[in-house]
N, C-alpha and C positions, 0 to 999 in steps of 0.2 A: 504494500500500500504506500510505503514511503516513496518508492520510485515514481509512482503515478503522481503523487502530490508534488514532488520535486519537478517533474516534467511539466505539470500544469502551472506551477509557480514560474518556471522559466518562460513558458509561453506567455503568461500574463505580463511578465517583465518586458518581453520583446514587443508585445502588442501595446503595452503602455508607452514604450519609447516611440513607436510608430504613431500612437495616438497623441503624442506631444506635438506632432507636426500636422496630423490630420484631425480636424475637430470632430470627425464622426466617431472617434473613440475617445473615451475619457482617460487620457494618458496616465497621470499620477495615481488616480484611484485604482486603475488596473495594475500598475506596478506595485502599489501597496497590497493589493489582493495577492500578488505573487509572494510577497513577504509573509503574509498571513498563512498562505498555504504551506510555505516552508516551515513556519512555526509549528504547524500541526503534525510535523513528522517527528520521529524519535531521534533523528540525526542532529537537529538544531532546535534550540529553544532560545527565543529572544526574551528579554525582560519586559514586564508590563510597561515600564517607563518608555522603553524603546518603541514599543507598539503604539503607545498613546502619542508620543512625539511625532512618529512617522505619519500617523493618521491625521494629526493636526497639520502637519506640513502638507499632506495631500489636499486637505480641505483649503488651506490658505492658498495653495497653488491655483485651485479652481477660482477662488475669489479674485486673486491677483490677476489671473488671465482675463477675466471679464472686466475688471476695473482699469487695467493699464491703457487700453485704447481710449477710454473715456477720459482718463487723467491726461493722456497725451493731447486730446482735443483741448482740454482746459488749459494746459500748459502753453499751448500755442494760440491762446486767446480765442478759442472757438466759443460759440454760444450753446445754449441748451439744445437748440435744434441741430447743431453739429454733433452733439453727443447722441441725440436720438437717431440721427442719420447713421452715426458710427455703429450703434447697437443694431439697428435694422440691417445695415450693410454687412455686418459681421454674420448675422444669422442668414441673410439671403446669399451671401458669398459661399456658404457651405453647400448650397444646392444649385447655384447658378455658376456655370463654367468651372467646376472643380478641376484641378487644384488651384487655378489662377484666381478664381473667385474668392477663395479663402484668404489669399494675400491682399487682393485689391478691394474686397468688400468693405472693410473699415474705412479705407481711404475714400472710395467713391461715395459711400453713404454719408460721411462727414462733409465732403465737398458739396454734394447735392443738398443736404440739409442746410448748409450755410448759404448756398446760392439761391435755392428755390423758396425757402421759408423765411430765413433771416434776412434775405436780400442784401447780403454782404458783398463786398468787392471780390473779384476773382482771386486776387492775391491773398486776401484774408482767408477765403474759403480753401485755397490750396494749402496754406499754412496749417489750418485746422486738420485737413486731410492728412498732411504729412505727420502731424502729431499723432493722429490715430494709427497710422501705419507704424511709426516708431514704437508706440505703446503696444501694438500687436506683436511686433518683433521681440520686444523685451519680455512680454508675457510668454512667448514661445520659447525663448532662451531659458527662462526660469523653469518652465515645465521640463525641458530637455535635461537641464542640470539636476532637477529633483529625481527624474527617472534614472539618470546615470548614477546618482547617489544610491538609489534603491538597488540598482543592479550591483553596484560595488558591495553593498551590505549583504546581498544575497550570496555573492561569490565569496566574500571574506568570512562568512559564517561557516564555511567548510574548512577553513584553514586555521 
């Protein structure tokens, strides 16, 4: 039974890393599930503190991932309509023209929100869109880093 749990845990970690880039999969929670599966084997036992901290980290990563594009819009002086456009663009980008829609959705959404609803100048709208894009990239880098940390913890548990 341990072998099956270890294999399933490794699969979860790999899918979690992939999910850090593709929003169709919840990256860090999947990787965390891989650590939980490893914990249920007789080979490795993590402490309760480790499991709680890793769970909190996975949860914070999800929150951070959704907030970063919005914070990027604010940082680059976007309006609330740029924020809403960013959120809608992020969601729509997952379904429209994947994988490019995933990258461009926050940018296009923020720019359209600024141009069409806030009636802002083109330069200001593009700045807000750029902020959304940078925020999206920072959120993705954070997700990848957390998943890589979970993979490291998984592998290090055997040594």
